[in-house]
Phi, psi and omega in degrees: 000116180252350182218144184207150173244130183228137174254134172236141192272160167293163182220154172253114179260161181076312180052055182070268191275000186256052184307123177061010184228350184221142177198163174215157182264151175236169185276338181205145001280199178175180181244156177239136174240131168256119184239144181223134179277140177219178185266003180261125184298141177110190182230136174240131171270104186279343178177158176221131175244154173084004183253359182065024179077016186269336185271146181290143177269350177287128185299326182278004177238356181251135187300324177297316180291317180301316182296315183289323175302317179295321178297312182297320179295317180300321183276352184064036188278131180271343177277169181234175182226131171265137184235126170248117187255128177248109179277116177246014176221145186289153174286151178061035185265343187079017182243017177074045182300312181294325179294318180299320180295312183292321181292318178299316181293317179299311182297318179298312181297317179298320178295316180299328181273007177096010178069047182291336184243146170284165180304314182300327181285344179272348186303317180301329180287324175292323178294324176297322177295320178299320179298324179290334183275320187227006175087356182225130182277050182286156188243003186287351168259310186292327181295308177292328177298324182276318186264338185080166177068201175269135182228133175253128172264097183288327182206146175260332180225097357284159181293127181221104185245131187233128174281133185253134174295151179207159181293144177295324182268056176241124186235146184244135171250131177244126168255118177250106177291152179277055173222166181237139173235118179288135180304319181300320180291319183289334176278329184294329185274355182289150177293139179278338180227144179230156180289145178301320181298321178292321179298319179298315179298318183295311183286337173291321176296319178297315178298319179295321180295315180296319177296318179296320177297312183296326183266358186055040179262095187292327176297319179291321175302313182297316180294333187267344180285070186217118180247108182263358185254308189262322181302316181300331180275310184292332181296340178295339179271358183243106180302132175072018184301312183299324179293316180295315180298317179298321180292324179295314180296317180296335181272000174106010177293149176294326181184168184208137179201186181277136175275118182060231179265006180085175008273358180296149181237136180243154173222149178248141180221171185259003177204158177295321179299315180294320180298323177293316178300317179297318179299317178300316181294319179296316180295320179297317179298321180287322181292336177295343175265012181063037180239141181269154179202164172245149178240130174240139179227131179197160167293170171296136182273111182271356188264315188086222181288153178210153178283134180261150169287158186305325183256011183274134180232156181293158180285143179278169177305150180295313177194000000 
């Protein structure tokens, strides 16, 4: 096999109370990489679609290229990889756009080379790509994009990543506003110090959320999906956030918060039907402000990256 097409999914990081430590994968949207093995050492980005010309074509400056370069160096590989990247998710969306690109490229390259590494062993290379994109090697997007499901990053030094059990009937609604929030900007406005009392509430909510997921206790999940530290600050960058969140809760969502650094907003529900109803309400609330958005609805993605058939394309927004 000298050529392959791979899809890697979008992700929801933080999941309300799990700042920089918790994330999960969804089935749509995501990015596609077409990768080809060649006899010339290194990585070439042969083209990028869907980015409006904004992403760098230099392999050492593009997350897909950075990740594969690190993989090839680790393996001592004399062959090289050509990468054609198709962006099917917006930049600055809060859905792990850079992570989807690097994970798709990593998985594709590893497959072309005969699968020498397990998914878990590729994670440090994806984190290196994240550092090149936003200055921080955080894993709450790349880990779920690569491993699938819910993932907890218990420690970064040493790296300790744990897959979390979750209910099968857990569905995610994503509202993606047609605006962009840069990760650097959303991190810059965060408070440098927090009250001990707030920290206790936050880490108690994280513990409650993980327990609720593991026990399939939807009431506990709902009570724990509460971020009292970061959401109040970051929501200021998202027009109509309180209105959208209120509409999601009123429509029966378990909870609603900011996806990653925003501007996308996610909600969790117990059925696909409910998730669709929640999506309609969220979109209506946002449109009342004369703002456009896309809605994606899917179960939690337990797979992560996957090989695509030649004519297979990602699913479009629900509405």
